[in-house]
N, C-alpha and C positions, 0 to 999 in steps of 0.2 A: 345755305349749303356752301361749304368751302369750295374754292376754285378747283382743287385737286379732285374732290368728290364729284363735282359737276363734270369735269373732263372724263372721269372714270365712268360716270353714268352714260355719257354720250357714246363711249366705246362699247358699253354694255348693250345699248340699244342696237348697235350694229351687229354685235355678236349674236344677239337673240334673233334678229331679222335674218342673218345669214344661216342660222340653224334651221329655219323653216323649210320644209319640203313642200312640194306641190300638194301632197295629201294634207299637210297642215293648213295650207292656204284654203283648200277646199272645205275643210272642217270649220275653220274660223269664219269663212264667208257664209256658208249655209246656216251655221248656228246663229248668225246675226242678220238673217233675212236677205243676204246678198246671193240670190239664187243664180246659179250658172245656167245660162240659156243654151249656149253652144260653144264648142271648142274648136280651135284651129291649131295648126302646128306651132304657131308662135303667139297665140293670144286666146283669151277667153272673153266672151261677151256675157255681161252680168246685169241683172236687174238693178235699176238705179234706186236702191234703198237709201242712198245718201241724201236724197231730197224728196222721197215719196214715203210718207208714213204708211199709207195703205199700199202694200206691194202689188195689189191688183192694178194700180194706176201706173206702175213702173214699167219702163221699156228697157230693152237690152242695150242701153247707151253708155254703160260703164265698161271700159275696156281694160283688161289686165294683160300687160306685156310679160310674157313668160321669161324673157331674157333679163330685162331690167327690173322686173318685179315692181313696176310702177302702175298704179291705177289712174285712169283718166276718164273723167265724166265729160261727155261732149254736149250735154244738154244744159240743164239749169245751173249746175255747179260751176261749169266752165273752169275746172282746175284739176290738178293731179294730187294724188295721195300716196302715202305708203300704207302698209297694213295697219299701223297704229292709228294714224290720223283718220283712216277710213272707218275703223271701228268706232273711234271717238265721235265722228260725225253722226253715225247712226244712233248711238246711244243718246246724244244730245237731242236729236230729232224726235225721238220717242219719249222724251221727258225723263230719261235716266242718265243725266250727264255724269261723266267721269273725267277726272284729271288725266293728264298724260301718264303720270306715274301709275294710276289705277289701271289704265288700259295695259300698260307694260306688265304689271303684276298679273293681270288676267291671262295674258299670253304665256307668261312664265309658268303659271299654275297649270295651264293646259299641257305645256311641254315638260313639266317636272324640273324646271330650272330654278335653282335656289335664288332667292331675291333678298339682298341684305342691305338695301338702301333705306335709311330712316328719314324719309322726307315726303311731303305731300305734293310738292311742285317740282317740275324740272326747269329750274331757273336759277342762275347764279345770284348771290347776294350783291349788294351795291359796292362791295369792296373787291369784287373779283371780276373775272372774265374780261369783257371787251373794253371796259374803261381802263383797265391796266394795259391792255394790248395797244389801244389806239393813241396813247400818249398825246401827241400834239393835235390830233383831230378830235378827240373825245369831248373836249370842252365846248366845241362849236356845234355839236349835234343837237338839234331841237326836234323832239318827237311831237309831230303835229297830230291832232285828233283826226282820224279817218272820216271822210265824208263819202258815203256810198249812194249811188243813184238807183232808182227802180229799174230793173232790167227790162221791164215791159216797155220802156221808152223806145227801145230798139225796134219794136214791132211796127212803128209808123214808117220805117224805112224798108223798101222792098229788098228781097234777097236777089240782087243782080250783081254780076261780077264783070267789072270793066275789062274790055278786051286788051287794054294795055298791060294789065297785070297778068292776064292769062298768057298773052304773047311773051311777056317777060319770063315766064316759066314757073309761075306759082300755080299749083294745081287747084282745081275746084274743091277737092276734098279738104285741102288746107284752109282755103277761104271759108269753107263751111265750118270747120273746126274752130277757127278764130272768130266766127260770127261776123264776118265782114258784110257790110250792107252798102247801099247806094242812095244818094240824095239827088234824084234827077233834077229837081228845080234849080239846084246850084251846081250841078255837074261835079259832085264831090263823092269820093269814096269814104264811107263811114267806118271808122276803126274803133271798136270798143276797147277800152283799156281796163284790165282786171288786175287785182292784186293777188297775192299768193293764196288767199282764201277763196278766190273766185268772185269777190265783190266787184261790182262795176264802179270804179273810182273816177272815171272820166271817159270822154269820147273825143277822139281827134278825127280830123278829116284830111284827105289828100286832094287838093284842088286839081281837077283835070282840065280846067279852062286855061288854055295856054296864055291868055291875056293877063292872068293873075300871077304875080311874081312869087307870093308866099305859097310854098308847096304844102307845108303841114301847119295846122293850127287847131285850136279847140273848135268843136262843133258849135255853131250858133244857129238856132232855128228862127222861123219867121216872127214868133212872138217875143224875140229878144233873149230867150233863155240860152245861156252859154254853159257848156259842160266842161268847164275848165278844171284843172286839178294840178297839184304840185308835182311836176314831173321829176323833181329831184328825189322824191320819196319812193319811186317805183321804177322797175325795169319793165319794158314791154316784153311779154312772153313769160313772166315769172310764174303766172298761174299754171302753165303747163310744164315749163322747163326747169324750174328750180329743183324739183325732186331728182331729175336726171343729173343736174349739175352736182348735187350732193353726192350721188353715187359715183360719178366719174371723178369728182374733185377737180374738175376743169371747167372753165367757162370761156366762151367767145363773146367779146363785147363789140357790138356794132352800133351804128348811129340810129338808123331808121327802122320802122316797123317792117318795111318791105324786105329788108335783109333777113329778118327773123322768119318771115313767111317763106322766103326762097330757101333758107336753110332747112325749114321744116319739110319742104317738098323734097329736098335732096336726102335728108337724113332721118326723117320720120321720128320715131320714138327715141332715136339716138341724138336728137337735137339738143345741143348745150349752149345755144345762142340766146343772149339777152340784149334787148335794145336799150340804149342810153337816152333815147329821146333827144339826140344831139350828140355833143362830143364832150360832155362834162360828167365826171364821176363825183357825185356828192358824197359826203361823209355817211349819210344814211345808207346809200347803196354799198359803200365800202363795208359798212357794218354787216349788211346782209351777206356779202361774199365771205367775210370772215366767219360768220355764224354758220354758213354752209360748209365750212371746212375746206374751202377751195385752196388747192396748193399750186394750181397752174392757171394763169390767165393769158389769153391771146387777144390783144387789142387789134381791132379790124376797122379802123376809121376809113372814111372815104378818102381817096388819093386826090386831093385838091391841088394838083400840080401837073405840069406837062413833062418835066424832066427833073431828075434827082441832081442836086448840087447846090451851090451857093447862090440861091435866088430867093426872092421874097415868098412866092407861093410855097416852095418846099420848106423853107425855114419856118413859116407859119404852121404848116402841117406838122413839122417835127416838134414844135413847141406844144401843140395840142396833145400829141402822143405822149411826150415826156411828162406833161402835167398829170396825166392819168397814170403813167408808169411809175412815177415817183411816189404816188399814193399807194400803189399796190405792192411795190417792191419789198417793203419790210415784212410782208406777211405771206408772200407766195412767189413762185417763179413767174417771170413776166416775159412774154414774147410779143413781137409786133409783126402782123401779117398785112402787107400792102403791096402796091404795084411796084415792086423793085426789079421786075424782069422786063420792063419797057413795053408792056402791052399798050395798045391804043385804047385808052379809057380814062379821059379826064373826068375827075370827080366820081370815079367808079368806086363803089364798095367792092371788096373781094367777091361778094356774091353777085355782082353785076356782070362778071365775066362768065365764060363757059365753065362747065364742071371740070373739064380737063385743065383749063387755065387756073381755076381755083385750087385744084389739087397741087399744081406746080407752085403756086404762090404760097400755099400752106407749107410745102416742103422747104421753101426758101425763106420761111419766116426767120426773123432775127431775134436773138436772145438779148434782153435788156439787162445789163449788169452795171 
């Protein structure tokens, strides 16, 4: 597919999705075994036909947000969908797989929308799209083969929520949604890490033992098994938040998982926060943001300084921010949100402050030009 056709197809996807009424959603869902169990003013709860072949085994753990039109499966899938990917998931599950294009055609036929794309796949050819866009970065990107772990591994860890995170302001509902566990033997919070498809690609821990200096690292259990993964390949929270990022065309980039969870508590289904697993934006992550059509990025690194000015801590912080900003700038508007108002908060993420302080920091974010 030529690059201009690929871009036109992406726009066509958006046009078709925007044309769907709630009555259309109801028809497409019921027609494909996604039975609506009950409705609220802002959401529907639906049977999880996304991972249950037999609907009798499905529970109403699939949520449809009526404002964002995003579906989120809180149980086995652990990820979000739009209407096209949700239908595609069901068809693959029951042994009738269809390509993205075939699902789009199906929705168009239902709506009576003419379809004039002559292609079987929604993918650019090797001469187009992001390799042309990424100029100096594209040659360095190495696509690694994904390694996924069995999700049942998490069942050996109890569902216990550490008081530090609850007192910090993360709700139990959010901790449950992100499947946070606890490893009592080592006093570690267990943090499952999923990719955009909801596969478990790794597990990290947050040490709660004050005598251990390293806060975040891969989980290692008693038999020596370590659940490490290439953090440069994934954002924390992409399984739930990437669909919202695509719709808003805006992303907030933070360092740690804790900030993503705090943002989820504050903003719920409007959360557009993705965790970097540190303060480095890899080329693979940059590619994901470009493919999500992001046109505005807000960098929200921890403020590792006590005062703004010509001093080593602030200069080091500024270098980390600029390294990310310089990568983003050719492709989107870039802002930096940090403690530029003098609040008491050494090494604080913007989400470590109160909600009122966060709102003021966001208002005072600086445009990178």
